[in-house]
RODO-228740 format. One record per residue (C-alpha): residue in one letter; y, z, x; residue number from 1. Coordinates in nm, 2 decimals. Each point is the difference from the previous one (the first is absolute). Last residue first. Example, Ala and Ser with C-alpha at 12.3 -4.5 7.8 and 13.67 -1.06 7.14 Angstrom:
BEGIN
{atom S,{-0.11,0.71,1.37},2}
{atom A,{-0.34,0.07,-0.14},1}
This chain:
BEGIN
{atom L,{20.10,21.42,0.12},491}
{atom T,{0.24,-0.28,0.03},490}
{atom G,{-0.22,-0.28,-0.14},489}
{atom W,{-0.11,0.23,-0.28},488}
{atom I,{0.36,0.07,-0.10},487}
{atom F,{0.11,-0.36,0.01},486}
{atom T,{-0.30,-0.13,-0.20},485}
{atom K,{0.04,0.28,-0.25},484}
{atom V,{0.37,-0.08,-0.05},483}
{atom S,{-0.07,-0.38,-0.06},482}
{atom R,{-0.27,0.08,-0.26},481}
{atom L,{0.21,0.27,-0.16},480}
{atom T,{0.30,-0.23,-0.06},479}
{atom D,{-0.21,-0.27,-0.15},478}
{atom D,{-0.17,0.25,-0.24},477}
{atom L,{0.33,0.16,-0.09},476}
{atom S,{0.14,-0.34,-0.11},475}
{atom G,{0.32,-0.12,0.15},474}
{atom D,{0.34,0.17,0.04},473}
{atom T,{-0.14,0.24,0.26},472}
{atom H,{0.09,-0.19,0.32},471}
{atom V,{-0.15,0.19,0.28},470}
{atom R,{0.15,0.02,0.34},469}
{atom Y,{-0.25,0.12,0.25},468}
{atom L,{0.12,0.22,0.29},467}
{atom P,{-0.19,0.09,0.32},466}
{atom V,{0.22,0.28,0.15},465}
{atom G,{0.19,-0.07,0.32},464}
{atom P,{0.34,0.08,-0.16},463}
{atom F,{-0.01,0.12,-0.36},462}
{atom D,{0.29,-0.17,-0.18},461}
{atom L,{0.13,0.02,-0.36},460}
{atom N,{0.29,-0.24,-0.05},459}
{atom A,{-0.10,-0.15,-0.33},458}
{atom C,{-0.06,0.35,-0.13},457}
{atom Q,{0.37,0.06,-0.01},456}
{atom A,{0.07,-0.30,-0.22},455}
{atom H,{-0.26,0.10,-0.26},454}
{atom R,{0.13,0.36,0.01},453}
{atom R,{0.35,-0.12,-0.09},452}
{atom R,{-0.12,-0.23,-0.28},451}
{atom L,{-0.22,0.28,-0.15},450}
{atom Y,{0.29,0.24,0.00},449}
{atom E,{0.21,-0.26,-0.17},448}
{atom T,{-0.27,-0.05,-0.26},447}
{atom P,{-0.02,0.37,-0.09},446}
{atom E,{-0.35,0.13,0.04},445}
{atom P,{-0.23,-0.01,-0.30},444}
{atom G,{-0.09,0.31,-0.21},443}
{atom G,{-0.01,0.36,0.10},442}
{atom P,{-0.37,0.00,0.07},441}
{atom K,{-0.10,-0.37,0.06},440}
{atom A,{-0.18,-0.24,-0.23},439}
{atom R,{0.08,-0.35,0.13},438}
{atom T,{0.19,-0.25,-0.21},437}
{atom L,{0.36,0.02,0.12},436}
{atom N,{-0.10,0.04,0.37},435}
{atom R,{-0.23,-0.30,-0.03},434}
{atom Q,{0.28,-0.22,-0.11},433}
{atom V,{0.24,0.12,0.27},432}
{atom A,{-0.28,-0.05,0.27},431}
{atom V,{-0.06,-0.35,-0.13},430}
{atom E,{0.37,-0.08,0.02},429}
{atom L,{0.02,0.14,0.35},428}
{atom P,{-0.28,-0.22,0.13},427}
{atom V,{-0.30,0.21,0.13},426}
{atom N,{-0.08,0.10,0.36},425}
{atom L,{-0.25,0.26,0.10},424}
{atom S,{-0.02,0.10,0.37},423}
{atom L,{-0.35,0.11,0.09},422}
{atom I,{0.03,0.19,0.32},421}
{atom L,{-0.26,0.07,0.27},420}
{atom D,{-0.09,0.27,0.25},419}
{atom P,{0.29,0.22,-0.12},418}
{atom L,{0.27,0.13,0.23},417}
{atom P,{-0.01,0.37,0.08},416}
{atom I,{0.27,0.22,-0.16},415}
{atom A,{0.19,0.18,0.28},414}
{atom R,{0.28,-0.25,-0.01},413}
{atom Y,{0.06,0.09,-0.37},412}
{atom L,{0.02,0.38,0.08},411}
{atom R,{0.23,-0.07,0.30},410}
{atom E,{0.25,-0.20,-0.22},409}
{atom E,{0.00,0.28,-0.26},408}
{atom M,{0.08,0.25,0.28},407}
{atom R,{0.27,-0.21,0.13},406}
{atom A,{0.16,-0.02,-0.35},405}
{atom L,{-0.03,0.37,-0.04},404}
{atom W,{0.17,0.07,0.34},403}
{atom R,{0.28,-0.24,-0.08},402}
{atom Y,{0.05,0.17,-0.34},401}
{atom L,{0.01,0.34,0.17},400}
{atom P,{0.24,-0.12,0.26},399}
{atom H,{0.26,-0.12,-0.25},398}
{atom A,{0.20,-0.29,0.14},397}
{atom D,{-0.27,-0.24,-0.10},396}
{atom E,{-0.14,-0.24,0.25},395}
{atom L,{-0.36,0.01,-0.11},394}
{atom L,{0.11,0.05,-0.36},393}
{atom F,{-0.03,-0.36,-0.11},392}
{atom H,{-0.37,0.01,0.10},391}
{atom L,{-0.07,0.26,-0.27},390}
{atom T,{-0.24,-0.21,-0.20},389}
{atom P,{-0.30,-0.05,0.23},388}
{atom G,{-0.25,-0.26,-0.13},387}
{atom E,{-0.23,0.01,-0.30},386}
{atom P,{0.21,-0.28,-0.17},385}
{atom V,{0.25,-0.15,0.24},384}
{atom G,{0.33,0.14,0.14},383}
{atom P,{-0.13,0.10,0.34},382}
{atom Q,{-0.30,-0.17,0.15},381}
{atom R,{-0.26,0.25,0.14},380}
{atom T,{-0.24,-0.09,-0.28},379}
{atom P,{-0.20,0.22,-0.24},378}
{atom Y,{-0.30,-0.17,-0.17},377}
{atom R,{-0.03,-0.09,-0.37},376}
{atom D,{-0.33,0.06,-0.18},375}
{atom A,{-0.21,0.10,0.30},374}
{atom I,{-0.36,-0.10,0.04},373}
{atom V,{-0.20,0.21,0.25},372}
{atom L,{-0.34,-0.12,0.12},371}
{atom M,{-0.19,0.29,0.15},370}
{atom G,{-0.16,0.00,0.34},369}
{atom A,{0.10,0.34,0.15},368}
{atom A,{0.30,-0.16,0.16},367}
{atom A,{0.10,-0.14,-0.34},366}
{atom K,{-0.01,0.36,-0.14},365}
{atom R,{0.24,0.11,0.28},364}
{atom H,{0.22,-0.30,-0.08},363}
{atom A,{0.03,0.12,-0.36},362}
{atom S,{0.09,0.35,0.12},361}
{atom V,{0.28,-0.14,0.21},360}
{atom L,{0.10,-0.20,-0.31},359}
{atom L,{0.02,0.29,-0.23},358}
{atom R,{0.18,0.24,0.24},357}
{atom K,{0.25,-0.27,0.09},356}
{atom R,{0.07,-0.08,-0.36},355}
{atom E,{0.05,0.37,-0.09},354}
{atom Y,{0.24,0.04,0.29},353}
{atom G,{0.20,-0.31,-0.09},352}
{atom V,{0.02,0.12,-0.37},351}
{atom M,{0.13,0.34,0.13},350}
{atom V,{0.26,-0.17,0.22},349}
{atom A,{0.13,-0.20,-0.30},348}
{atom R,{0.00,0.31,-0.22},347}
{atom L,{0.21,0.19,0.26},346}
{atom A,{0.25,-0.29,0.00},345}
{atom Y,{0.03,0.00,-0.38},344}
{atom L,{0.04,0.38,-0.01},343}
{atom M,{0.27,-0.02,0.26},342}
{atom F,{0.19,-0.23,-0.23},341}
{atom L,{0.07,0.30,-0.23},340}
{atom R,{0.36,0.06,0.12},339}
{atom G,{0.09,-0.36,-0.04},338}
{atom R,{0.14,-0.18,0.31},337}
{atom R,{-0.31,-0.21,0.04},336}
{atom V,{0.05,-0.11,-0.36},335}
{atom T,{0.29,-0.20,0.11},334}
{atom E,{-0.17,-0.16,0.30},333}
{atom L,{-0.31,-0.08,-0.21},332}
{atom G,{0.18,-0.16,-0.29},331}
{atom T,{0.20,0.18,-0.27},330}
{atom T,{0.30,-0.21,0.06},329}
{atom S,{-0.22,-0.30,-0.09},328}
{atom G,{-0.05,-0.28,0.25},327}
{atom E,{-0.28,-0.16,-0.22},326}
{atom E,{-0.25,0.03,0.27},325}
{atom A,{0.09,0.36,0.07},324}
{atom D,{-0.01,0.09,-0.36},323}
{atom A,{-0.35,-0.15,-0.05},322}
{atom E,{-0.14,0.17,0.31},321}
{atom L,{0.14,0.34,-0.11},320}
{atom R,{-0.15,-0.04,-0.35},319}
{atom S,{-0.34,-0.09,0.14},318}
{atom L,{0.01,0.28,0.24},317}
{atom R,{0.07,0.27,-0.26},316}
{atom Y,{0.32,0.19,0.08},315}
{atom R,{0.19,-0.11,-0.31},314}
{atom P,{-0.27,0.14,-0.22},313}
{atom M,{0.10,0.36,0.09},312}
{atom L,{-0.12,0.24,-0.27},311}
{atom R,{-0.29,-0.21,-0.13},310}
{atom R,{-0.13,-0.09,0.35},309}
{atom L,{0.05,0.36,0.12},308}
{atom L,{-0.22,0.13,-0.28},307}
{atom P,{-0.28,-0.25,0.07},306}
{atom L,{0.03,0.08,0.38},305}
{atom L,{-0.04,0.38,-0.01},304}
{atom A,{-0.38,0.00,0.04},303}
{atom R,{0.04,-0.22,0.31},302}
{atom P,{0.20,0.28,0.17},301}
{atom A,{-0.30,0.23,-0.04},300}
{atom L,{-0.27,-0.24,0.12},299}
{atom T,{0.19,-0.13,0.30},298}
{atom V,{-0.14,0.22,0.27},297}
{atom A,{-0.36,0.02,-0.14},296}
{atom T,{0.01,-0.38,-0.03},295}
{atom P,{0.10,-0.20,-0.30},294}
{atom P,{-0.19,-0.32,-0.09},293}
{atom P,{0.15,-0.33,0.13},292}
{atom K,{0.18,-0.24,-0.23},291}
{atom G,{0.07,-0.31,0.19},290}
{atom G,{-0.31,0.01,0.23},289}
{atom H,{-0.23,0.04,-0.30},288}
{atom V,{-0.35,0.06,0.13},287}
{atom T,{-0.35,-0.17,-0.05},286}
{atom V,{-0.33,0.10,0.15},285}
{atom V,{-0.29,-0.22,0.09},284}
{atom S,{-0.34,0.06,0.16},283}
{atom L,{-0.20,-0.33,-0.03},282}
{atom F,{-0.26,-0.14,-0.23},281}
{atom E,{0.16,-0.05,-0.35},280}
{atom G,{0.32,0.15,0.14},279}
{atom L,{0.11,-0.33,0.15},278}
{atom W,{0.03,-0.18,-0.33},277}
{atom R,{0.12,0.30,-0.20},276}
{atom S,{0.27,0.08,0.25},275}
{atom V,{0.10,-0.37,0.01},274}
{atom E,{0.03,0.00,-0.38},273}
{atom R,{0.21,0.33,-0.03},272}
{atom V,{0.23,-0.09,0.29},271}
{atom L,{0.06,-0.34,-0.14},270}
{atom T,{0.09,0.13,-0.34},269}
{atom S,{0.23,0.27,0.14},268}
{atom K,{0.18,-0.26,0.22},267}
{atom G,{0.04,-0.26,-0.27},266}
{atom S,{0.35,-0.14,0.07},265}
{atom A,{0.16,0.21,-0.27},264}
{atom D,{0.22,0.18,0.25},263}
{atom S,{0.05,-0.17,0.33},262}
{atom G,{-0.27,-0.02,0.27},261}
{atom V,{-0.23,0.21,0.22},260}
{atom V,{-0.38,0.06,0.02},259}
{atom G,{-0.08,0.19,0.32},258}
{atom M,{-0.35,0.00,0.15},257}
{atom V,{-0.11,0.28,0.22},256}
{atom A,{-0.33,-0.08,0.18},255}
{atom G,{-0.34,0.14,0.08},254}
{atom G,{-0.24,-0.08,0.28},253}
{atom S,{-0.16,-0.31,0.15},252}
{atom L,{-0.34,0.15,-0.09},251}
{atom L,{0.11,0.00,-0.36},250}
{atom T,{-0.04,0.31,-0.20},249}
{atom E,{-0.25,0.03,-0.28},248}
{atom A,{0.02,0.18,-0.33},247}
{atom R,{-0.20,0.27,-0.18},246}
{atom R,{0.15,0.08,-0.33},245}
{atom Q,{0.27,0.23,-0.11},244}
{atom R,{0.05,0.18,-0.33},243}
{atom R,{0.09,0.33,0.18},242}
{atom V,{-0.28,0.18,-0.17},241}
{atom A,{-0.24,-0.29,0.04},240}
{atom R,{0.09,-0.03,0.37},239}
{atom W,{-0.08,0.37,0.05},238}
{atom L,{-0.33,-0.04,-0.19},237}
{atom T,{-0.11,-0.30,0.22},236}
{atom T,{0.10,0.19,0.32},235}
{atom C,{-0.20,0.30,-0.11},234}
{atom L,{-0.30,-0.21,-0.08},233}
{atom H,{0.01,-0.19,0.33},232}
{atom R,{0.04,0.33,0.19},231}
{atom T,{-0.30,0.14,-0.18},230}
{atom R,{-0.20,-0.32,0.07},229}
{atom L,{0.09,0.03,0.37},228}
{atom V,{-0.10,0.36,0.03},227}
{atom T,{-0.33,-0.07,-0.17},226}
{atom A,{-0.06,-0.29,0.23},225}
{atom L,{0.07,0.22,0.30},224}
{atom P,{-0.26,0.26,-0.11},223}
{atom A,{-0.26,-0.26,-0.11},222}
{atom R,{-0.01,-0.23,0.31},221}
{atom H,{0.25,-0.28,0.03},220}
{atom R,{-0.06,-0.38,0.06},219}
{atom L,{-0.35,0.00,-0.16},218}
{atom H,{-0.23,-0.29,0.09},217}
{atom P,{-0.31,0.21,0.12},216}
{atom R,{0.03,0.19,-0.33},215}
{atom L,{-0.07,-0.32,-0.20},214}
{atom R,{-0.34,0.11,-0.13},213}
{atom S,{0.13,0.35,-0.11},212}
{atom A,{0.30,-0.17,-0.17},211}
{atom L,{-0.24,-0.21,-0.21},210}
{atom A,{-0.18,0.30,-0.13},209}
{atom R,{0.33,0.18,-0.05},208}
{atom G,{0.13,-0.29,-0.21},207}
{atom L,{-0.32,0.00,-0.20},206}
{atom L,{0.05,0.36,-0.08},205}
{atom F,{0.36,-0.05,-0.09},204}
{atom R,{-0.07,-0.30,-0.23},203}
{atom R,{-0.27,0.21,-0.16},202}
{atom V,{0.23,0.29,-0.07},201}
{atom T,{0.28,-0.23,-0.13},200}
{atom S,{-0.23,-0.14,-0.25},199}
{atom T,{-0.10,-0.37,0.01},198}
{atom D,{0.19,-0.25,-0.21},197}
{atom S,{-0.23,-0.29,0.09},196}
{atom R,{0.02,-0.28,0.26},195}
{atom I,{0.13,0.23,0.27},194}
{atom A,{-0.31,0.22,-0.03},193}
{atom D,{-0.23,-0.30,0.02},192}
{atom R,{0.16,-0.11,0.33},191}
{atom L,{-0.04,0.34,0.16},190}
{atom K,{-0.36,0.02,-0.11},189}
{atom R,{-0.06,-0.35,0.14},188}
{atom F,{0.15,0.11,0.33},187}
{atom L,{-0.23,0.30,0.02},186}
{atom A,{-0.31,-0.23,-0.03},185}
{atom F,{0.16,-0.24,0.26},184}
{atom E,{0.01,0.28,0.25},183}
{atom V,{0.33,0.08,0.17},182}
{atom T,{-0.06,0.10,0.36},181}
{atom P,{-0.04,-0.36,0.10},180}
{atom L,{0.36,-0.09,-0.08},179}
{atom H,{0.06,-0.34,0.17},178}
{atom E,{-0.33,-0.17,0.05},177}
{atom R,{-0.23,0.19,-0.25},176}
{atom L,{0.28,0.01,-0.26},175}
{atom L,{0.07,-0.37,0.03},174}
{atom A,{-0.37,-0.08,-0.04},173}
{atom A,{-0.03,0.22,-0.31},172}
{atom V,{0.30,-0.17,-0.16},171}
{atom E,{-0.13,-0.35,0.06},170}
{atom E,{-0.35,0.09,-0.13},169}
{atom E,{0.14,0.14,-0.32},168}
{atom S,{0.16,-0.33,-0.07},167}
{atom V,{0.37,-0.08,-0.05},166}
{atom G,{0.08,-0.27,-0.26},165}
{atom R,{0.22,0.21,-0.21},164}
{atom S,{0.02,0.36,0.14},163}
{atom L,{0.37,-0.02,0.09},162}
{atom W,{0.11,-0.07,-0.36},161}
{atom G,{-0.22,0.28,-0.13},160}
{atom L,{0.14,0.24,0.25},159}
{atom E,{0.35,-0.10,-0.10},158}
{atom E,{-0.09,0.07,-0.36},157}
{atom A,{-0.14,0.34,0.09},156}
{atom T,{0.31,0.10,0.19},155}
{atom A,{0.23,-0.11,-0.30},154}
{atom M,{-0.23,0.21,-0.23},153}
{atom W,{0.00,0.30,0.24},152}
{atom Q,{0.37,0.04,0.00},151}
{atom R,{-0.02,0.34,0.18},150}
{atom P,{0.14,0.34,-0.08},149}
{atom R,{0.01,0.24,0.30},148}
{atom L,{-0.28,0.25,0.01},147}
{atom A,{-0.19,-0.19,0.26},146}
{atom E,{0.30,0.03,0.23},145}
{atom S,{0.00,0.38,0.00},144}
{atom L,{-0.38,0.00,0.02},143}
{atom V,{-0.02,-0.22,0.31},142}
{atom A,{-0.25,-0.29,0.01},141}
{atom S,{0.15,-0.15,-0.32},140}
{atom D,{0.22,-0.27,0.16},139}
{atom L,{-0.29,-0.06,0.24},138}
{atom T,{-0.19,-0.16,-0.28},137}
{atom K,{0.27,-0.26,-0.06},136}
{atom R,{0.02,-0.09,0.37},135}
{atom I,{-0.38,-0.04,0.04},134}
{atom V,{-0.04,-0.21,-0.31},133}
{atom F,{0.29,-0.23,0.10},132}
{atom L,{-0.13,-0.03,0.36},131}
{atom V,{-0.34,-0.13,-0.12},130}
{atom L,{0.16,-0.23,-0.25},129}
{atom E,{0.25,-0.15,0.25},128}
{atom A,{-0.29,-0.09,0.23},127}
{atom S,{-0.20,-0.16,-0.29},126}
{atom R,{0.31,-0.19,-0.10},125}
{atom A,{0.03,-0.15,0.35},124}
{atom P,{0.34,0.08,0.14},123}
{atom L,{0.31,-0.18,-0.11},122}
{atom Y,{0.22,-0.23,0.21},121}
{atom V,{0.33,-0.11,-0.15},120}
{atom G,{0.10,-0.37,0.01},119}
{atom D,{0.09,-0.01,-0.37},118}
{atom E,{-0.30,-0.22,-0.07},117}
{atom T,{-0.21,0.28,0.14},116}
{atom Q,{-0.14,0.04,0.35},115}
{atom R,{-0.33,0.18,0.06},114}
{atom A,{-0.08,0.31,0.19},113}
{atom G,{-0.37,0.05,0.10},112}
{atom K,{0.07,0.16,0.34},111}
{atom L,{0.32,0.19,-0.09},110}
{atom L,{-0.13,0.25,-0.25},109}
{atom M,{-0.32,0.09,0.17},108}
{atom S,{0.17,-0.01,0.34},107}
{atom E,{0.25,0.26,-0.12},106}
{atom V,{-0.27,0.23,-0.14},105}
{atom P,{0.00,0.29,0.23},104}
{atom L,{0.14,0.24,-0.26},103}
{atom H,{0.28,0.23,0.13},102}
{atom Y,{0.01,0.29,-0.24},101}
{atom N,{0.25,0.27,-0.10},100}
{atom K,{0.25,-0.22,-0.19},99}
{atom I,{0.22,0.30,-0.08},98}
{atom T,{0.02,-0.06,-0.38},97}
{atom A,{-0.32,-0.18,-0.07},96}
{atom G,{-0.23,-0.12,0.28},95}
{atom T,{0.09,-0.31,0.20},94}
{atom I,{0.08,-0.13,0.35},93}
{atom T,{-0.15,-0.34,0.05},92}
{atom R,{0.14,-0.09,0.33},91}
{atom Y,{0.29,-0.24,0.09},90}
{atom Y,{0.14,0.05,-0.34},89}
{atom V,{0.32,-0.17,-0.13},88}
{atom H,{0.18,0.08,-0.32},87}
{atom L,{0.22,-0.31,-0.03},86}
{atom D,{0.27,0.09,-0.26},85}
{atom V,{0.22,-0.28,-0.14},84}
{atom L,{0.36,0.08,-0.09},83}
{atom K,{0.11,-0.22,-0.30},82}
{atom G,{0.31,-0.21,-0.01},81}
{atom S,{-0.19,-0.27,-0.20},80}
{atom A,{0.09,-0.30,0.21},79}
{atom D,{0.09,0.18,0.32},78}
{atom D,{-0.33,0.18,0.03},77}
{atom L,{0.09,0.29,0.23},76}
{atom G,{-0.26,0.16,0.23},75}
{atom Y,{-0.14,0.34,0.05},74}
{atom Y,{-0.27,0.09,0.25},73}
{atom N,{-0.20,0.32,-0.03},72}
{atom A,{-0.24,0.14,0.26},71}
{atom I,{-0.34,0.16,0.03},70}
{atom S,{-0.21,0.05,0.31},69}
{atom P,{0.06,0.38,0.01},68}
{atom Y,{0.13,0.16,-0.31},67}
{atom G,{0.35,0.16,-0.04},66}
{atom S,{0.15,-0.32,-0.13},65}
{atom S,{0.16,-0.06,0.34},64}
{atom R,{0.36,-0.13,-0.02},63}
{atom T,{0.05,-0.32,-0.20},62}
{atom P,{-0.04,-0.36,0.11},61}
{atom R,{0.24,-0.27,-0.11},60}
{atom F,{-0.13,-0.34,-0.12},59}
{atom G,{0.24,-0.30,0.07},58}
{atom A,{-0.26,-0.27,0.06},57}
{atom R,{0.04,0.06,0.38},56}
{atom E,{-0.11,0.35,-0.06},55}
{atom V,{-0.32,-0.12,-0.19},54}
{atom I,{-0.10,-0.23,0.28},53}
{atom S,{0.07,0.24,0.29},52}
{atom R,{-0.18,0.29,-0.17},51}
{atom F,{-0.31,-0.22,-0.07},50}
{atom R,{-0.01,-0.13,0.36},49}
{atom A,{0.01,0.35,0.14},48}
{atom A,{-0.26,0.13,-0.24},47}
{atom D,{-0.26,-0.28,0.07},46}
{atom G,{-0.24,0.22,0.20},45}
{atom R,{0.03,0.27,-0.27},44}
{atom Y,{-0.14,-0.24,-0.27},43}
{atom V,{0.24,0.03,-0.29},42}
{atom L,{-0.08,0.16,-0.34},41}
{atom L,{0.27,-0.10,-0.25},40}
{atom D,{0.08,0.20,-0.31},39}
{atom L,{0.28,-0.19,-0.18},38}
{atom D,{0.22,0.22,-0.20},37}
{atom T,{0.07,-0.03,-0.38},36}
{atom D,{0.21,-0.21,-0.23},35}
{atom G,{0.09,-0.24,0.29},34}
{atom R,{-0.13,-0.31,-0.18},33}
{atom L,{-0.28,-0.01,0.27},32}
{atom A,{-0.09,0.35,-0.10},31}
{atom S,{-0.04,-0.09,-0.37},30}
{atom A,{-0.22,-0.30,0.10},29}
{atom L,{-0.22,0.23,0.21},28}
{atom N,{-0.08,0.23,-0.30},27}
{atom R,{-0.38,-0.04,0.02},26}
{atom N,{0.05,0.00,0.38},25}
{atom S,{0.06,0.38,-0.01},24}
{atom K,{-0.11,0.04,0.36},23}
{atom W,{-0.03,-0.18,0.33},22}
{atom H,{0.25,-0.28,0.01},21}
{atom C,{-0.14,-0.15,0.32},20}
{atom Y,{0.09,-0.04,0.37},19}
{atom R,{-0.10,-0.19,0.31},18}
{atom V,{0.31,-0.16,0.16},17}
{atom G,{-0.09,-0.36,0.11},16}
{atom A,{0.36,-0.10,0.06},15}
{atom G,{-0.01,-0.27,-0.27},14}
{atom D,{-0.15,0.25,-0.25},13}
{atom L,{0.27,0.26,0.06},12}
{atom A,{0.27,-0.28,-0.02},11}
{atom D,{-0.14,-0.12,-0.33},10}
{atom F,{-0.01,0.35,-0.14},9}
{atom V,{0.36,0.07,0.11},8}
{atom P,{0.12,-0.34,-0.14},7}
{atom R,{-0.17,0.08,-0.34},6}
{atom L,{0.16,0.34,-0.03},5}
{atom V,{0.38,-0.06,-0.02},4}
{atom P,{-0.04,-0.24,-0.30},3}
{atom L,{-0.14,0.28,-0.22},2}
{atom M,{-0.35,-0.10,-0.13},1}
């Protein structure tokens, strides 16, 4: 069991919260390790106490799942770095893709619940067996869903596990008390069909027979249910085409996270790993704040950049910075007097515009609930990476240069501040060594360029933004553990 779970179960037990892990208990050990979600049925009268306990333990609720009486809570297990999914039901809403039935069996599941050695309450095996057979049969009650391939062998094995030690009399008594419209004779036919590789036609006919008995418990009548299934199918196909999967959004809302630091500090690696971690359950998108994509306005000029770089290497920012630092006669002030310097100034404004568009769009996505992770984040500080570069022209004698410098400054001021910043720090000698060994298009950066960027990044500042300084010269696992704790605590 993950360490984050035991205190939660102990607190629920101590507060007298009535709940049980109501399905898939054959695989409970896997769920307690965080490999799958935990399906908890909570007595509605104890819902407020349940929410208070799990939220105090650091679990974050997501927005409505789309189904009544169902919620998800995600918590971080610090030791493993895993996100744990509590799939919480206050009523037993079930029934294939659109969960079209509310079965009045909450008391059946909770009344005989017993506590395991791990502190988790499980329903009586007879109660879980009854509901298992009902749920699996309802999966075939609609023709479009009956045609879907099923792993009948795994289902039959779980049925066999649930049936051990359960008498026919127990099952019949539970049906009479909680689902009186389902005759025991029909239940046996349903159970026998699950045990064998029954034909699709027979499974569908048995599903229809059960559906007719459960009609009083339908959530949606046939016309609306058909519309909802069609919508669900279209949404599923659209996600498959776009290679997306269904993801949750936190009730507390989305966020924009910036990952900054010097070259070779591990920004790309950290962005990739954090995106993978959060994206397992939540809606996540990554952007590159240092190299924004072109917009409709900048697409044509952007196409000329490779040619201009080859024709005018002295106007590249890295070259200008190096010359200015070394006091060369070809530094910024000297190059400023060149006839082609205007191209450099226009390029700087264009980059600021692209960064503004990218980050404004990122904050719109965050406002809709997404988590946006930015590899590098623009700053309003002049003379640092991803900051304004025309600051030395603000008092220039030429009015056009002054205007361009002010425009660039306004663009960077219009970029919203991030919700949190991860500032990566690595010793210079480690950065130099990584730079020489990493595979990068165009080869490693010059060592002097790396030294200059390392010094500039030490001064990065984002006023008022929660900032976590991450030392990345240790192991990746240790770094990720500390980063995950900070991110989850901030969200």
